[in-house]
MIDOSE-1310 file (N, C-alpha, C; in nm, 2 decimals, decimal comma, always signed):
residues 72
meli	+0,11/-0,13/-0,02/-0,03/-0,01/+0,03/+0,14/+0,11/+0,01; +0,25/+0,15/+0,07/+0,33/+0,27/+0,09/+0,33/+0,30/-0,09; +0,34/+0,18/-0,14/+0,41/+0,15/-0,26/+0,35/+0,23/-0,36; +0,21/+0,20/-0,37/+0,12/+0,24/-0,44/+0,04/+0,39/-0,39
tall	+0,05/+0,47/-0,26/+0,05/+0,56/-0,25/+0,17/+0,69/-0,30; +0,28/+0,62/-0,28/+0,43/+0,69/-0,31/+0,39/+0,71/-0,46; +0,35/+0,59/-0,53/+0,36/+0,58/-0,71/+0,25/+0,69/-0,71; +0,13/+0,72/-0,66/+0,08/+0,77/-0,72/+0,04/+0,91/-0,71
ligs	+0,13/+0,90/-0,58/+0,20/+1,08/-0,56/+0,29/+1,18/-0,61; +0,35/+1,09/-0,66/+0,49/+1,08/-0,77/+0,40/+1,12/-0,86; +0,32/+1,00/-0,97/+0,26/+1,01/-1,09/+0,22/+1,19/-1,12; +0,12/+1,19/-0,96/+0,05/+1,33/-1,01/+0,16/+1,47/-1,00
glva	+0,24/+1,46/-0,93/+0,35/+1,56/-0,93/+0,39/+1,55/-1,08; +0,42/+1,44/-1,18/+0,42/+1,45/-1,31/+0,33/+1,51/-1,42; +0,22/+1,47/-1,35/+0,09/+1,48/-1,46/+0,12/+1,65/-1,42; +0,11/+1,74/-1,30/+0,12/+1,87/-1,27/+0,22/+1,94/-1,35
vflm	+0,31/+1,86/-1,35/+0,44/+1,94/-1,48/+0,40/+1,90/-1,59; +0,35/+1,84/-1,62/+0,29/+1,80/-1,79/+0,20/+1,94/-1,82; +0,10/+1,92/-1,70/-0,04/+2,09/-1,74/+0,08/+2,18/-1,76; +0,17/+2,21/-1,62/+0,24/+2,31/-1,67/+0,24/+2,37/-1,84
akyr	+0,31/+2,19/-1,88/+0,40/+2,25/-2,00/+0,24/+2,28/-2,11; +0,20/+2,23/-2,13/+0,06/+2,22/-2,18/+0,00/+2,35/-2,21; -0,06/+2,36/-2,10/-0,12/+2,49/-2,06/-0,10/+2,65/-2,00; +0,01/+2,66/-2,08/+0,10/+2,84/-2,04/+0,07/+2,93/-1,97
etdq	-0,12/+2,95/-2,05/-0,19/+3,10/-1,99/-0,19/+3,11/-1,86; -0,22/+2,97/-1,80/-0,24/+2,94/-1,68/-0,18/+3,01/-1,53; -0,19/+3,00/-1,48/-0,09/+3,04/-1,35/+0,07/+2,89/-1,30; +0,16/+2,91/-1,37/+0,20/+2,81/-1,39/+0,30/+2,78/-1,24
wcil	+0,30/+2,88/-1,14/+0,32/+2,84/-1,00/+0,27/+2,78/-0,93; +0,15/+2,77/-0,95/+0,06/+2,70/-0,91/+0,07/+2,59/-0,92; +0,11/+2,55/-1,03/+0,06/+2,41/-1,09/+0,26/+2,39/-1,09; +0,31/+2,44/-1,12/+0,48/+2,37/-1,03/+0,50/+2,35/-0,91
gmgl	+0,42/+2,47/-0,81/+0,40/+2,39/-0,71/+0,37/+2,27/-0,62; +0,25/+2,22/-0,74/+0,16/+2,13/-0,66/+0,25/+2,02/-0,71; +0,34/+2,00/-0,78/+0,38/+1,90/-0,89/+0,53/+1,86/-0,77; +0,58/+2,00/-0,73/+0,71/+1,95/-0,66/+0,69/+1,89/-0,52
lfff	+0,55/+1,96/-0,44/+0,47/+1,91/-0,31/+0,39/+1,73/-0,36; +0,39/+1,76/-0,48/+0,33/+1,62/-0,47/+0,48/+1,49/-0,44; +0,56/+1,52/-0,59/+0,67/+1,47/-0,59/+0,78/+1,42/-0,42; +0,77/+1,58/-0,39/+0,80/+1,54/-0,21/+0,73/+1,43/-0,11
lgme	+0,62/+1,41/-0,13/+0,54/+1,34/-0,02/+0,52/+1,24/-0,07; +0,57/+1,22/-0,23/+0,59/+1,06/-0,32/+0,73/+1,00/-0,21; +0,80/+1,08/-0,25/+0,94/+1,04/-0,23/+0,95/+1,05/-0,06; +0,92/+1,15/+0,03/+0,91/+1,12/+0,16/+0,79/+0,97/+0,15
elsw	+0,71/+0,90/+0,17/+0,65/+0,83/+0,15/+0,74/+0,75/+0,11; +0,84/+0,67/+0,05/+0,93/+0,61/+0,02/+1,05/+0,56/+0,11; +1,07/+0,73/+0,16/+1,20/+0,72/+0,28/+1,30/+0,75/+0,14; +1,25/+0,81/+0,06/+1,41/+0,87/-0,07/+1,42/+0,75/-0,07
gqhl	+1,37/+0,61/-0,09/+1,44/+0,50/-0,18/+1,44/+0,46/-0,12; +1,53/+0,44/+0,05/+1,58/+0,39/+0,12/+1,55/+0,19/+0,15; +1,40/+0,16/+0,11/+1,36/+0,07/+0,13/+1,41/-0,03/-0,03; +1,40/+0,05/-0,12/+1,37/-0,02/-0,24/+1,49/+0,00/-0,29
fgwq	+1,65/+0,06/-0,27/+1,79/+0,07/-0,24/+1,84/-0,05/-0,19; +1,81/-0,05/-0,05/+1,86/-0,13/+0,06/+2,00/-0,05/+0,15; +1,97/+0,08/+0,14/+2,07/+0,14/+0,22/+2,03/+0,16/+0,37; +2,12/+0,19/+0,45/+2,15/+0,21/+0,59/+2,10/+0,36/+0,65
tpev	+2,02/+0,35/+0,73/+2,02/+0,49/+0,76/+2,10/+0,55/+0,80; +2,16/+0,68/+0,75/+2,28/+0,76/+0,81/+2,26/+0,81/+0,97; +2,38/+0,84/+1,04/+2,33/+0,81/+1,14/+2,26/+0,97/+1,24; +2,26/+1,11/+1,12/+2,23/+1,21/+1,15/+2,05/+1,18/+1,17
favl	+1,99/+1,06/+1,03/+1,88/+1,06/+1,04/+1,86/+0,94/+1,15; +1,89/+0,88/+1,19/+1,85/+0,75/+1,30/+1,84/+0,81/+1,48; +1,94/+0,93/+1,48/+1,92/+1,03/+1,60/+1,83/+1,10/+1,60; +1,77/+1,15/+1,46/+1,68/+1,23/+1,48/+1,51/+1,20/+1,44
ndqg	+1,53/+1,08/+1,42/+1,40/+1,07/+1,32/+1,42/+0,85/+1,42; +1,23/+0,90/+1,46/+1,16/+0,75/+1,57/+1,19/+0,65/+1,48; +1,14/+0,63/+1,35/+1,16/+0,58/+1,25/+1,27/+0,49/+1,24; +1,33/+0,57/+1,18/+1,50/+0,45/+1,17/+1,50/+0,51/+1,02
etnl	+1,49/+0,60/+0,94/+1,41/+0,62/+0,77/+1,44/+0,72/+0,76; +1,51/+0,69/+0,62/+1,56/+0,88/+0,61/+1,46/+0,97/+0,48; +1,41/+1,01/+0,59/+1,32/+1,09/+0,57/+1,30/+1,17/+0,70; +1,23/+1,28/+0,66/+1,20/+1,43/+0,79/+1,14/+1,42/+0,89
């Protein structure tokens, strides 16, 4: 379920960037902001790829993060 959520968020970010490129007459900053927000949330959901690629949590994150993952 976590992977599906992340894929939907990252996909939404890509759709927002596509819409920004297609509809240039609209407020592009709003669409770009939404796209970046969706991308950020999707990557946070994946712990920035930690579980997919299998790296260990850096000490900085391990001390500050109760989950022991690479995320904010």
